[in-house]
Gaussian input, Z-matrix of N, CA and C with variables (Angstrom, degrees):
# hf/3-21g

backbone

0 1
 N
 C     1     B1
 C     2     B2     1     A1
 N     3     B3     2     A2     1     D1
 C     4     B4     3     A3     2     D2
 C     5     B5     4     A4     3     D3
 N     6     B6     5     A5     4     D4
 C     7     B7     6     A6     5     D5
 C     8     B8     7     A7     6     D6
 N     9     B9     8     A8     7     D7
 C    10    B10     9     A9     8     D8
 C    11    B11    10    A10     9     D9
 N    12    B12    11    A11    10    D10
 C    13    B13    12    A12    11    D11
 C    14    B14    13    A13    12    D12
 N    15    B15    14    A14    13    D13
 C    16    B16    15    A15    14    D14
 C    17    B17    16    A16    15    D15
 N    18    B18    17    A17    16    D16
 C    19    B19    18    A18    17    D17
 C    20    B20    19    A19    18    D18
 N    21    B21    20    A20    19    D19
 C    22    B22    21    A21    20    D20
 C    23    B23    22    A22    21    D21
 N    24    B24    23    A23    22    D22
 C    25    B25    24    A24    23    D23
 C    26    B26    25    A25    24    D24
 N    27    B27    26    A26    25    D25
 C    28    B28    27    A27    26    D26
 C    29    B29    28    A28    27    D27
 N    30    B30    29    A29    28    D28
 C    31    B31    30    A30    29    D29
 C    32    B32    31    A31    30    D30
 N    33    B33    32    A32    31    D31
 C    34    B34    33    A33    32    D32
 C    35    B35    34    A34    33    D33
 N    36    B36    35    A35    34    D34
 C    37    B37    36    A36    35    D35
 C    38    B38    37    A37    36    D36
 N    39    B39    38    A38    37    D37
 C    40    B40    39    A39    38    D38
 C    41    B41    40    A40    39    D39
 N    42    B42    41    A41    40    D40
 C    43    B43    42    A42    41    D41
 C    44    B44    43    A43    42    D42
 N    45    B45    44    A44    43    D43
 C    46    B46    45    A45    44    D44
 C    47    B47    46    A46    45    D45
 N    48    B48    47    A47    46    D46
 C    49    B49    48    A48    47    D47
 C    50    B50    49    A49    48    D48
 N    51    B51    50    A50    49    D49
 C    52    B52    51    A51    50    D50
 C    53    B53    52    A52    51    D51
 N    54    B54    53    A53    52    D52
 C    55    B55    54    A54    53    D53
 C    56    B56    55    A55    54    D54
 N    57    B57    56    A56    55    D55
 C    58    B58    57    A57    56    D56
 C    59    B59    58    A58    57    D57
 N    60    B60    59    A59    58    D58
 C    61    B61    60    A60    59    D59
 C    62    B62    61    A61    60    D60
 N    63    B63    62    A62    61    D61
 C    64    B64    63    A63    62    D62
 C    65    B65    64    A64    63    D63
 N    66    B66    65    A65    64    D64
 C    67    B67    66    A66    65    D65
 C    68    B68    67    A67    66    D66
 N    69    B69    68    A68    67    D67
 C    70    B70    69    A69    68    D68
 C    71    B71    70    A70    69    D69
 N    72    B72    71    A71    70    D70
 C    73    B73    72    A72    71    D71
 C    74    B74    73    A73    72    D72
 N    75    B75    74    A74    73    D73
 C    76    B76    75    A75    74    D74
 C    77    B77    76    A76    75    D75
 N    78    B78    77    A77    76    D76
 C    79    B79    78    A78    77    D77
 C    80    B80    79    A79    78    D78
 N    81    B81    80    A80    79    D79
 C    82    B82    81    A81    80    D80
 C    83    B83    82    A82    81    D81
 N    84    B84    83    A83    82    D82
 C    85    B85    84    A84    83    D83
 C    86    B86    85    A85    84    D84
 N    87    B87    86    A86    85    D85
 C    88    B88    87    A87    86    D86
 C    89    B89    88    A88    87    D87
 N    90    B90    89    A89    88    D88
 C    91    B91    90    A90    89    D89
 C    92    B92    91    A91    90    D90
 N    93    B93    92    A92    91    D91
 C    94    B94    93    A93    92    D92
 C    95    B95    94    A94    93    D93
 N    96    B96    95    A95    94    D94
 C    97    B97    96    A96    95    D95
 C    98    B98    97    A97    96    D96
 N    99    B99    98    A98    97    D97
 C   100   B100    99    A99    98    D98
 C   101   B101   100   A100    99    D99
 N   102   B102   101   A101   100   D100
 C   103   B103   102   A102   101   D101
 C   104   B104   103   A103   102   D102
 N   105   B105   104   A104   103   D103
 C   106   B106   105   A105   104   D104
 C   107   B107   106   A106   105   D105
 N   108   B108   107   A107   106   D106
 C   109   B109   108   A108   107   D107
 C   110   B110   109   A109   108   D108
 N   111   B111   110   A110   109   D109
 C   112   B112   111   A111   110   D110
 C   113   B113   112   A112   111   D111
 N   114   B114   113   A113   112   D112
 C   115   B115   114   A114   113   D113
 C   116   B116   115   A115   114   D114
 N   117   B117   116   A116   115   D115
 C   118   B118   117   A117   116   D116
 C   119   B119   118   A118   117   D117
 N   120   B120   119   A119   118   D118
 C   121   B121   120   A120   119   D119
 C   122   B122   121   A121   120   D120
 N   123   B123   122   A122   121   D121
 C   124   B124   123   A123   122   D122
 C   125   B125   124   A124   123   D123
 N   126   B126   125   A125   124   D124
 C   127   B127   126   A126   125   D125
 C   128   B128   127   A127   126   D126
 N   129   B129   128   A128   127   D127
 C   130   B130   129   A129   128   D128
 C   131   B131   130   A130   129   D129
 N   132   B132   131   A131   130   D130
 C   133   B133   132   A132   131   D131
 C   134   B134   133   A133   132   D132
 N   135   B135   134   A134   133   D133
 C   136   B136   135   A135   134   D134
 C   137   B137   136   A136   135   D135
 N   138   B138   137   A137   136   D136
 C   139   B139   138   A138   137   D137
 C   140   B140   139   A139   138   D138
 N   141   B141   140   A140   139   D139
 C   142   B142   141   A141   140   D140
 C   143   B143   142   A142   141   D141
 N   144   B144   143   A143   142   D142
 C   145   B145   144   A144   143   D143
 C   146   B146   145   A145   144   D144
 N   147   B147   146   A146   145   D145
 C   148   B148   147   A147   146   D146
 C   149   B149   148   A148   147   D147
 N   150   B150   149   A149   148   D148
 C   151   B151   150   A150   149   D149
 C   152   B152   151   A151   150   D150
 N   153   B153   152   A152   151   D151
 C   154   B154   153   A153   152   D152
 C   155   B155   154   A154   153   D153
 N   156   B156   155   A155   154   D154
 C   157   B157   156   A156   155   D155
 C   158   B158   157   A157   156   D156
 N   159   B159   158   A158   157   D157
 C   160   B160   159   A159   158   D158
 C   161   B161   160   A160   159   D159
 N   162   B162   161   A161   160   D160
 C   163   B163   162   A162   161   D161
 C   164   B164   163   A163   162   D162
 N   165   B165   164   A164   163   D163
 C   166   B166   165   A165   164   D164
 C   167   B167   166   A166   165   D165
 N   168   B168   167   A167   166   D166
 C   169   B169   168   A168   167   D167
 C   170   B170   169   A169   168   D168
 N   171   B171   170   A170   169   D169
 C   172   B172   171   A171   170   D170
 C   173   B173   172   A172   171   D171
 N   174   B174   173   A173   172   D172
 C   175   B175   174   A174   173   D173
 C   176   B176   175   A175   174   D174
 N   177   B177   176   A176   175   D175
 C   178   B178   177   A177   176   D176
 C   179   B179   178   A178   177   D177
 N   180   B180   179   A179   178   D178
 C   181   B181   180   A180   179   D179
 C   182   B182   181   A181   180   D180
 N   183   B183   182   A182   181   D181
 C   184   B184   183   A183   182   D182
 C   185   B185   184   A184   183   D183
 N   186   B186   185   A185   184   D184
 C   187   B187   186   A186   185   D185
 C   188   B188   187   A187   186   D186
 N   189   B189   188   A188   187   D187
 C   190   B190   189   A189   188   D188
 C   191   B191   190   A190   189   D189
 N   192   B192   191   A191   190   D190
 C   193   B193   192   A192   191   D191
 C   194   B194   193   A193   192   D192
 N   195   B195   194   A194   193   D193
 C   196   B196   195   A195   194   D194
 C   197   B197   196   A196   195   D195
 N   198   B198   197   A197   196   D196
 C   199   B199   198   A198   197   D197
 C   200   B200   199   A199   198   D198
 N   201   B201   200   A200   199   D199
 C   202   B202   201   A201   200   D200
 C   203   B203   202   A202   201   D201
 N   204   B204   203   A203   202   D202
 C   205   B205   204   A204   203   D203
 C   206   B206   205   A205   204   D204
 N   207   B207   206   A206   205   D205
 C   208   B208   207   A207   206   D206
 C   209   B209   208   A208   207   D207
 N   210   B210   209   A209   208   D208
 C   211   B211   210   A210   209   D209
 C   212   B212   211   A211   210   D210
 N   213   B213   212   A212   211   D211
 C   214   B214   213   A213   212   D212
 C   215   B215   214   A214   213   D213
 N   216   B216   215   A215   214   D214
 C   217   B217   216   A216   215   D215
 C   218   B218   217   A217   216   D216
 N   219   B219   218   A218   217   D217
 C   220   B220   219   A219   218   D218
 C   221   B221   220   A220   219   D219
 N   222   B222   221   A221   220   D220
 C   223   B223   222   A222   221   D221
 C   224   B224   223   A223   222   D222
 N   225   B225   224   A224   223   D223
 C   226   B226   225   A225   224   D224
 C   227   B227   226   A226   225   D225
 N   228   B228   227   A227   226   D226
 C   229   B229   228   A228   227   D227
 C   230   B230   229   A229   228   D228
 N   231   B231   230   A230   229   D229
 C   232   B232   231   A231   230   D230
 C   233   B233   232   A232   231   D231
 N   234   B234   233   A233   232   D232
 C   235   B235   234   A234   233   D233
 C   236   B236   235   A235   234   D234
 N   237   B237   236   A236   235   D235
 C   238   B238   237   A237   236   D236
 C   239   B239   238   A238   237   D237
 N   240   B240   239   A239   238   D238
 C   241   B241   240   A240   239   D239
 C   242   B242   241   A241   240   D240
 N   243   B243   242   A242   241   D241
 C   244   B244   243   A243   242   D242
 C   245   B245   244   A244   243   D243
 N   246   B246   245   A245   244   D244
 C   247   B247   246   A246   245   D245
 C   248   B248   247   A247   246   D246
 N   249   B249   248   A248   247   D247
 C   250   B250   249   A249   248   D248
 C   251   B251   250   A250   249   D249
 N   252   B252   251   A251   250   D250
 C   253   B253   252   A252   251   D251
 C   254   B254   253   A253   252   D252
 N   255   B255   254   A254   253   D253
 C   256   B256   255   A255   254   D254
 C   257   B257   256   A256   255   D255
 N   258   B258   257   A257   256   D256
 C   259   B259   258   A258   257   D257
 C   260   B260   259   A259   258   D258
 N   261   B261   260   A260   259   D259
 C   262   B262   261   A261   260   D260
 C   263   B263   262   A262   261   D261
 N   264   B264   263   A263   262   D262
 C   265   B265   264   A264   263   D263
 C   266   B266   265   A265   264   D264
 N   267   B267   266   A266   265   D265
 C   268   B268   267   A267   266   D266
 C   269   B269   268   A268   267   D267
 N   270   B270   269   A269   268   D268
 C   271   B271   270   A270   269   D269
 C   272   B272   271   A271   270   D270
 N   273   B273   272   A272   271   D271
 C   274   B274   273   A273   272   D272
 C   275   B275   274   A274   273   D273
 N   276   B276   275   A275   274   D274
 C   277   B277   276   A276   275   D275
 C   278   B278   277   A277   276   D276
 N   279   B279   278   A278   277   D277
 C   280   B280   279   A279   278   D278
 C   281   B281   280   A280   279   D279
 N   282   B282   281   A281   280   D280
 C   283   B283   282   A282   281   D281
 C   284   B284   283   A283   282   D282
 N   285   B285   284   A284   283   D283
 C   286   B286   285   A285   284   D284
 C   287   B287   286   A286   285   D285
 N   288   B288   287   A287   286   D286
 C   289   B289   288   A288   287   D287
 C   290   B290   289   A289   288   D288
 N   291   B291   290   A290   289   D289
 C   292   B292   291   A291   290   D290
 C   293   B293   292   A292   291   D291
 N   294   B294   293   A293   292   D292
 C   295   B295   294   A294   293   D293
 C   296   B296   295   A295   294   D294
 N   297   B297   296   A296   295   D295
 C   298   B298   297   A297   296   D296
 C   299   B299   298   A298   297   D297
 N   300   B300   299   A299   298   D298
 C   301   B301   300   A300   299   D299
 C   302   B302   301   A301   300   D300
 N   303   B303   302   A302   301   D301
 C   304   B304   303   A303   302   D302
 C   305   B305   304   A304   303   D303
 N   306   B306   305   A305   304   D304
 C   307   B307   306   A306   305   D305
 C   308   B308   307   A307   306   D306
 N   309   B309   308   A308   307   D307
 C   310   B310   309   A309   308   D308
 C   311   B311   310   A310   309   D309
 N   312   B312   311   A311   310   D310
 C   313   B313   312   A312   311   D311
 C   314   B314   313   A313   312   D312
 N   315   B315   314   A314   313   D313
 C   316   B316   315   A315   314   D314
 C   317   B317   316   A316   315   D315
 N   318   B318   317   A317   316   D316
 C   319   B319   318   A318   317   D317
 C   320   B320   319   A319   318   D318
 N   321   B321   320   A320   319   D319
 C   322   B322   321   A321   320   D320
 C   323   B323   322   A322   321   D321
 N   324   B324   323   A323   322   D322
 C   325   B325   324   A324   323   D323
 C   326   B326   325   A325   324   D324
 N   327   B327   326   A326   325   D325
 C   328   B328   327   A327   326   D326
 C   329   B329   328   A328   327   D327
 N   330   B330   329   A329   328   D328
 C   331   B331   330   A330   329   D329
 C   332   B332   331   A331   330   D330

   B1=1.4636
   B2=1.5127
   B3=1.3105
   B4=1.4561
   B5=1.5203
   B6=1.3330
   B7=1.4543
   B8=1.5243
   B9=1.3163
   B10=1.4582
   B11=1.5201
   B12=1.3356
   B13=1.4589
   B14=1.5141
   B15=1.3142
   B16=1.4592
   B17=1.5225
   B18=1.3336
   B19=1.4545
   B20=1.5114
   B21=1.3249
   B22=1.4477
   B23=1.5141
   B24=1.3340
   B25=1.4490
   B26=1.5087
   B27=1.3177
   B28=1.4704
   B29=1.5265
   B30=1.3187
   B31=1.4639
   B32=1.5149
   B33=1.3137
   B34=1.4650
   B35=1.5202
   B36=1.3120
   B37=1.4811
   B38=1.5158
   B39=1.3218
   B40=1.4618
   B41=1.5113
   B42=1.3131
   B43=1.4598
   B44=1.5195
   B45=1.3383
   B46=1.4615
   B47=1.5231
   B48=1.3074
   B49=1.4650
   B50=1.5211
   B51=1.3262
   B52=1.4612
   B53=1.5108
   B54=1.3139
   B55=1.4505
   B56=1.5212
   B57=1.3243
   B58=1.4669
   B59=1.5211
   B60=1.3183
   B61=1.4594
   B62=1.5153
   B63=1.3210
   B64=1.4598
   B65=1.5174
   B66=1.3302
   B67=1.4642
   B68=1.5185
   B69=1.3226
   B70=1.4598
   B71=1.5163
   B72=1.3257
   B73=1.4500
   B74=1.5112
   B75=1.3112
   B76=1.4522
   B77=1.5283
   B78=1.3226
   B79=1.4615
   B80=1.5202
   B81=1.3176
   B82=1.4737
   B83=1.5190
   B84=1.3154
   B85=1.4591
   B86=1.5255
   B87=1.3238
   B88=1.4648
   B89=1.5214
   B90=1.3245
   B91=1.4527
   B92=1.5257
   B93=1.3362
   B94=1.4525
   B95=1.5272
   B96=1.3254
   B97=1.4664
   B98=1.5247
   B99=1.3117
   B100=1.4562
   B101=1.5200
   B102=1.3134
   B103=1.4647
   B104=1.5341
   B105=1.3300
   B106=1.4576
   B107=1.5262
   B108=1.3046
   B109=1.4590
   B110=1.5178
   B111=1.3387
   B112=1.4511
   B113=1.5175
   B114=1.3129
   B115=1.4560
   B116=1.5182
   B117=1.3313
   B118=1.4602
   B119=1.5252
   B120=1.3089
   B121=1.4662
   B122=1.5312
   B123=1.3056
   B124=1.4606
   B125=1.5225
   B126=1.3384
   B127=1.4511
   B128=1.5196
   B129=1.3343
   B130=1.4457
   B131=1.5154
   B132=1.3112
   B133=1.4494
   B134=1.5330
   B135=1.3285
   B136=1.4649
   B137=1.5174
   B138=1.3128
   B139=1.4539
   B140=1.5261
   B141=1.3357
   B142=1.4727
   B143=1.5214
   B144=1.3125
   B145=1.4664
   B146=1.5138
   B147=1.3255
   B148=1.4603
   B149=1.5166
   B150=1.3105
   B151=1.4571
   B152=1.5286
   B153=1.3210
   B154=1.4623
   B155=1.5274
   B156=1.3014
   B157=1.4729
   B158=1.5184
   B159=1.3224
   B160=1.4582
   B161=1.5214
   B162=1.3227
   B163=1.4634
   B164=1.5262
   B165=1.3151
   B166=1.4676
   B167=1.5202
   B168=1.3256
   B169=1.4561
   B170=1.5287
   B171=1.3220
   B172=1.4514
   B173=1.5238
   B174=1.3371
   B175=1.4600
   B176=1.5150
   B177=1.3117
   B178=1.4507
   B179=1.5113
   B180=1.3224
   B181=1.4705
   B182=1.5374
   B183=1.3159
   B184=1.4622
   B185=1.5271
   B186=1.3401
   B187=1.4684
   B188=1.5121
   B189=1.3109
   B190=1.4756
   B191=1.5163
   B192=1.3273
   B193=1.4556
   B194=1.5210
   B195=1.3394
   B196=1.4773
   B197=1.5274
   B198=1.3199
   B199=1.4674
   B200=1.5322
   B201=1.3258
   B202=1.4653
   B203=1.5224
   B204=1.3156
   B205=1.4631
   B206=1.5188
   B207=1.3142
   B208=1.4606
   B209=1.5187
   B210=1.3270
   B211=1.4559
   B212=1.5150
   B213=1.3181
   B214=1.4558
   B215=1.5255
   B216=1.3151
   B217=1.4662
   B218=1.5321
   B219=1.3054
   B220=1.4670
   B221=1.5260
   B222=1.3148
   B223=1.4768
   B224=1.5242
   B225=1.3473
   B226=1.4719
   B227=1.5214
   B228=1.3166
   B229=1.4546
   B230=1.5326
   B231=1.3183
   B232=1.4548
   B233=1.5313
   B234=1.3073
   B235=1.4559
   B236=1.5274
   B237=1.3247
   B238=1.4473
   B239=1.5242
   B240=1.3251
   B241=1.4531
   B242=1.5251
   B243=1.3042
   B244=1.4628
   B245=1.5244
   B246=1.3122
   B247=1.4626
   B248=1.5235
   B249=1.3166
   B250=1.4659
   B251=1.5308
   B252=1.3041
   B253=1.4718
   B254=1.5182
   B255=1.3298
   B256=1.4644
   B257=1.5211
   B258=1.3234
   B259=1.4723
   B260=1.5308
   B261=1.2979
   B262=1.4631
   B263=1.5291
   B264=1.3238
   B265=1.4629
   B266=1.5294
   B267=1.3266
   B268=1.4641
   B269=1.5137
   B270=1.3272
   B271=1.4577
   B272=1.5250
   B273=1.3197
   B274=1.4631
   B275=1.5256
   B276=1.3221
   B277=1.4635
   B278=1.5243
   B279=1.3197
   B280=1.4599
   B281=1.5302
   B282=1.3270
   B283=1.4499
   B284=1.5312
   B285=1.3133
   B286=1.4550
   B287=1.5202
   B288=1.3297
   B289=1.4660
   B290=1.5200
   B291=1.3064
   B292=1.4604
   B293=1.5231
   B294=1.3098
   B295=1.4555
   B296=1.5127
   B297=1.3129
   B298=1.4683
   B299=1.5235
   B300=1.3326
   B301=1.4656
   B302=1.5196
   B303=1.3215
   B304=1.4440
   B305=1.5114
   B306=1.3355
   B307=1.4654
   B308=1.5105
   B309=1.3197
   B310=1.4455
   B311=1.5186
   B312=1.3295
   B313=1.4544
   B314=1.5249
   B315=1.3215
   B316=1.4688
   B317=1.5323
   B318=1.3136
   B319=1.4681
   B320=1.5162
   B321=1.3259
   B322=1.4558
   B323=1.5111
   B324=1.3157
   B325=1.4620
   B326=1.5180
   B327=1.3127
   B328=1.4632
   B329=1.5137
   B330=1.3201
   B331=1.4658
   B332=1.5214
   A1=110.21
   A2=116.16
   A3=121.09
   A4=109.09
   A5=115.18
   A6=121.65
   A7=108.14
   A8=116.73
   A9=121.43
   A10=109.35
   A11=114.94
   A12=121.16
   A13=110.93
   A14=115.51
   A15=121.72
   A16=109.29
   A17=114.98
   A18=119.86
   A19=115.62
   A20=117.03
   A21=119.14
   A22=111.78
   A23=115.74
   A24=120.49
   A25=111.36
   A26=114.30
   A27=122.67
   A28=107.99
   A29=115.84
   A30=120.51
   A31=109.14
   A32=115.79
   A33=120.48
   A34=110.50
   A35=117.54
   A36=119.97
   A37=110.96
   A38=115.33
   A39=121.18
   A40=113.91
   A41=116.61
   A42=120.68
   A43=112.64
   A44=114.34
   A45=121.20
   A46=110.73
   A47=114.17
   A48=122.46
   A49=108.28
   A50=115.19
   A51=120.35
   A52=108.81
   A53=116.15
   A54=122.38
   A55=110.45
   A56=114.60
   A57=121.05
   A58=109.05
   A59=115.09
   A60=121.13
   A61=107.28
   A62=115.66
   A63=121.30
   A64=108.62
   A65=115.57
   A66=121.50
   A67=111.04
   A68=114.98
   A69=121.03
   A70=109.61
   A71=115.72
   A72=120.50
   A73=115.21
   A74=117.37
   A75=121.78
   A76=107.37
   A77=116.84
   A78=120.76
   A79=109.21
   A80=115.22
   A81=122.54
   A82=111.68
   A83=117.66
   A84=120.84
   A85=114.44
   A86=117.47
   A87=119.58
   A88=113.54
   A89=117.64
   A90=120.38
   A91=112.33
   A92=114.47
   A93=119.26
   A94=108.94
   A95=114.74
   A96=120.66
   A97=109.86
   A98=115.26
   A99=121.16
   A100=110.50
   A101=115.36
   A102=121.39
   A103=107.50
   A104=114.68
   A105=122.83
   A106=108.41
   A107=115.09
   A108=119.56
   A109=109.81
   A110=113.94
   A111=120.33
   A112=108.58
   A113=114.61
   A114=121.50
   A115=108.55
   A116=117.39
   A117=120.57
   A118=111.65
   A119=116.42
   A120=124.07
   A121=112.71
   A122=117.21
   A123=121.18
   A124=109.49
   A125=115.74
   A126=121.19
   A127=110.82
   A128=115.48
   A129=118.67
   A130=109.92
   A131=117.08
   A132=121.09
   A133=109.88
   A134=116.82
   A135=119.74
   A136=110.86
   A137=116.02
   A138=122.30
   A139=110.91
   A140=115.28
   A141=119.22
   A142=109.12
   A143=115.70
   A144=122.55
   A145=109.06
   A146=115.43
   A147=120.94
   A148=108.79
   A149=116.39
   A150=121.11
   A151=110.43
   A152=115.58
   A153=120.34
   A154=112.12
   A155=117.68
   A156=121.35
   A157=112.51
   A158=115.34
   A159=119.37
   A160=114.65
   A161=115.83
   A162=119.30
   A163=113.52
   A164=116.31
   A165=119.67
   A166=109.88
   A167=115.67
   A168=121.48
   A169=110.00
   A170=114.95
   A171=120.60
   A172=107.76
   A173=115.87
   A174=120.49
   A175=111.71
   A176=115.30
   A177=119.96
   A178=109.13
   A179=116.41
   A180=120.08
   A181=111.55
   A182=116.35
   A183=120.81
   A184=113.28
   A185=118.16
   A186=120.54
   A187=113.27
   A188=117.68
   A189=120.28
   A190=110.79
   A191=114.91
   A192=120.82
   A193=113.77
   A194=117.07
   A195=120.45
   A196=111.75
   A197=117.27
   A198=122.36
   A199=109.22
   A200=115.24
   A201=121.40
   A202=109.78
   A203=115.77
   A204=121.11
   A205=108.89
   A206=115.79
   A207=121.40
   A208=108.73
   A209=116.04
   A210=119.54
   A211=110.22
   A212=114.07
   A213=122.30
   A214=106.67
   A215=116.35
   A216=119.89
   A217=112.16
   A218=117.61
   A219=119.28
   A220=111.30
   A221=116.34
   A222=121.33
   A223=113.27
   A224=117.05
   A225=120.88
   A226=111.42
   A227=116.63
   A228=120.82
   A229=110.53
   A230=114.53
   A231=120.84
   A232=108.08
   A233=115.84
   A234=122.37
   A235=110.43
   A236=115.02
   A237=120.98
   A238=107.28
   A239=116.28
   A240=121.65
   A241=108.09
   A242=115.88
   A243=121.16
   A244=109.24
   A245=115.67
   A246=121.48
   A247=110.14
   A248=115.41
   A249=121.45
   A250=111.36
   A251=115.15
   A252=120.07
   A253=111.22
   A254=114.04
   A255=122.76
   A256=109.12
   A257=117.88
   A258=119.34
   A259=112.17
   A260=117.68
   A261=120.17
   A262=113.11
   A263=117.52
   A264=120.91
   A265=112.58
   A266=116.81
   A267=120.82
   A268=110.52
   A269=115.94
   A270=121.45
   A271=108.87
   A272=114.34
   A273=120.31
   A274=106.88
   A275=115.72
   A276=121.30
   A277=109.77
   A278=114.69
   A279=122.00
   A280=109.45
   A281=115.81
   A282=118.55
   A283=107.33
   A284=115.31
   A285=119.34
   A286=111.70
   A287=114.73
   A288=122.15
   A289=108.47
   A290=116.74
   A291=122.21
   A292=112.21
   A293=116.97
   A294=121.13
   A295=114.36
   A296=117.47
   A297=121.49
   A298=110.54
   A299=114.17
   A300=121.39
   A301=109.31
   A302=113.81
   A303=117.09
   A304=110.40
   A305=115.95
   A306=120.57
   A307=111.59
   A308=116.62
   A309=121.94
   A310=112.09
   A311=114.56
   A312=121.74
   A313=108.18
   A314=115.43
   A315=121.01
   A316=110.01
   A317=114.86
   A318=122.13
   A319=107.83
   A320=116.23
   A321=121.63
   A322=109.04
   A323=116.27
   A324=121.93
   A325=107.25
   A326=115.07
   A327=120.01
   A328=110.03
   A329=114.47
   A330=119.33
   A331=110.87
   D1=131.37
   D2=175.49
   D3=-130.30
   D4=132.47
   D5=-179.41
   D6=-128.89
   D7=130.50
   D8=-178.80
   D9=-128.10
   D10=111.78
   D11=179.28
   D12=-91.97
   D13=152.68
   D14=175.25
   D15=-157.26
   D16=169.01
   D17=174.80
   D18=106.08
   D19=-4.12
   D20=178.97
   D21=-71.71
   D22=175.60
   D23=178.65
   D24=164.84
   D25=-169.28
   D26=178.82
   D27=-100.69
   D28=128.08
   D29=-179.24
   D30=-140.74
   D31=151.39
   D32=178.46
   D33=-78.96
   D34=155.31
   D35=173.99
   D36=-52.94
   D37=136.33
   D38=-176.49
   D39=90.94
   D40=-9.86
   D41=-178.51
   D42=-81.57
   D43=-175.98
   D44=-176.67
   D45=-133.03
   D46=153.24
   D47=171.75
   D48=-144.87
   D49=153.01
   D50=173.54
   D51=-123.08
   D52=117.20
   D53=177.25
   D54=-92.48
   D55=148.88
   D56=176.34
   D57=-128.45
   D58=150.42
   D59=175.50
   D60=-139.18
   D61=116.24
   D62=178.28
   D63=-99.04
   D64=127.56
   D65=-176.17
   D66=-110.96
   D67=150.07
   D68=175.46
   D69=-153.26
   D70=164.45
   D71=175.79
   D72=93.00
   D73=2.92
   D74=176.60
   D75=-158.47
   D76=174.47
   D77=-178.55
   D78=-83.45
   D79=93.97
   D80=-170.88
   D81=-53.87
   D82=-42.05
   D83=-170.23
   D84=-73.16
   D85=-3.92
   D86=-177.94
   D87=-103.08
   D88=1.67
   D89=-177.31
   D90=-127.50
   D91=142.35
   D92=169.11
   D93=-65.25
   D94=155.01
   D95=178.14
   D96=-126.47
   D97=146.90
   D98=-179.05
   D99=-129.63
   D100=137.52
   D101=167.30
   D102=-96.54
   D103=135.16
   D104=176.78
   D105=-121.74
   D106=166.63
   D107=170.45
   D108=-146.24
   D109=152.93
   D110=175.05
   D111=-131.70
   D112=112.17
   D113=177.69
   D114=-83.25
   D115=160.13
   D116=179.83
   D117=-54.19
   D118=129.97
   D119=176.42
   D120=63.91
   D121=23.15
   D122=177.27
   D123=-127.96
   D124=162.20
   D125=176.11
   D126=-76.04
   D127=154.75
   D128=174.43
   D129=-66.24
   D130=138.32
   D131=-177.21
   D132=-133.23
   D133=147.13
   D134=175.75
   D135=-71.78
   D136=140.66
   D137=-179.69
   D138=-108.64
   D139=-47.71
   D140=-176.43
   D141=-156.88
   D142=145.15
   D143=178.88
   D144=-129.92
   D145=143.73
   D146=176.47
   D147=-129.78
   D148=140.36
   D149=-179.49
   D150=-69.73
   D151=169.26
   D152=-176.23
   D153=-59.83
   D154=-36.01
   D155=-179.22
   D156=-86.97
   D157=-16.48
   D158=-175.87
   D159=90.27
   D160=1.37
   D161=-174.85
   D162=-80.85
   D163=-16.60
   D164=-178.64
   D165=-130.30
   D166=138.87
   D167=178.27
   D168=-135.02
   D169=158.95
   D170=177.98
   D171=-146.35
   D172=143.23
   D173=-175.10
   D174=-131.76
   D175=149.40
   D176=168.52
   D177=-65.54
   D178=146.69
   D179=-177.89
   D180=-57.08
   D181=-33.61
   D182=-175.50
   D183=-67.69
   D184=-17.33
   D185=-177.11
   D186=-119.02
   D187=-3.35
   D188=-178.69
   D189=-57.99
   D190=135.01
   D191=179.84
   D192=84.97
   D193=-10.11
   D194=-179.47
   D195=-116.41
   D196=-35.56
   D197=-176.90
   D198=-107.23
   D199=147.26
   D200=175.56
   D201=-134.24
   D202=124.09
   D203=176.04
   D204=-97.34
   D205=140.84
   D206=177.47
   D207=-149.10
   D208=169.79
   D209=179.84
   D210=-147.73
   D211=154.61
   D212=174.17
   D213=-125.99
   D214=100.00
   D215=-175.79
   D216=-67.49
   D217=-23.37
   D218=177.41
   D219=-71.85
   D220=-24.99
   D221=-179.76
   D222=-106.99
   D223=4.91
   D224=-178.62
   D225=52.45
   D226=42.40
   D227=-173.13
   D228=-132.10
   D229=138.21
   D230=171.91
   D231=-117.76
   D232=144.28
   D233=-174.81
   D234=-120.73
   D235=156.81
   D236=170.57
   D237=-135.88
   D238=106.90
   D239=175.13
   D240=-86.80
   D241=121.58
   D242=-176.81
   D243=-117.26
   D244=116.47
   D245=179.06
   D246=-116.52
   D247=165.48
   D248=179.31
   D249=48.02
   D250=49.07
   D251=-175.61
   D252=-65.19
   D253=146.17
   D254=-179.62
   D255=-120.69
   D256=158.02
   D257=177.17
   D258=-55.88
   D259=-33.31
   D260=-179.22
   D261=-72.05
   D262=-6.23
   D263=172.46
   D264=-82.09
   D265=-7.43
   D266=178.35
   D267=-59.07
   D268=123.86
   D269=-176.77
   D270=-177.15
   D271=170.32
   D272=165.73
   D273=-90.15
   D274=128.27
   D275=-177.67
   D276=-104.92
   D277=133.27
   D278=-177.86
   D279=-126.70
   D280=150.31
   D281=164.04
   D282=-104.18
   D283=152.75
   D284=-175.85
   D285=-145.09
   D286=146.51
   D287=175.80
   D288=-162.94
   D289=143.04
   D290=175.19
   D291=53.13
   D292=34.21
   D293=177.97
   D294=77.95
   D295=5.54
   D296=-179.74
   D297=-106.02
   D298=154.33
   D299=-178.91
   D300=-134.10
   D301=153.25
   D302=169.89
   D303=-85.29
   D304=-170.50
   D305=-179.57
   D306=-81.03
   D307=-14.74
   D308=179.52
   D309=87.84
   D310=160.79
   D311=175.89
   D312=-135.23
   D313=132.11
   D314=-173.91
   D315=-80.59
   D316=130.41
   D317=172.16
   D318=-117.94
   D319=122.60
   D320=178.50
   D321=-122.66
   D322=123.42
   D323=179.59
   D324=-112.26
   D325=111.74
   D326=-175.19
   D327=-158.14
   D328=147.04
   D329=175.73
   D330=-92.16

């Protein structure tokens, strides 16, 4: 399993970013996918999960109404659209499946 995240960066509070995670090495369309994040000095936590078909999603309370997870099974890619970003969203964001992780992408929200 290989996962490659991208799309992070520095954004001001209230701004938006779209993260992408390209997966390979397994049958992408048969597994749910989860975005996680790890803030400085905190444990990694799940942010959003999407079912294998994309028909069902689940979000952490802290991001509900601001983040949207989606997937494109034809492109083996899962996305995380992040709107109304807050400083507390600052973290390294990872996608995960089958016990594997990507290298992560840094998101920094600061004025």
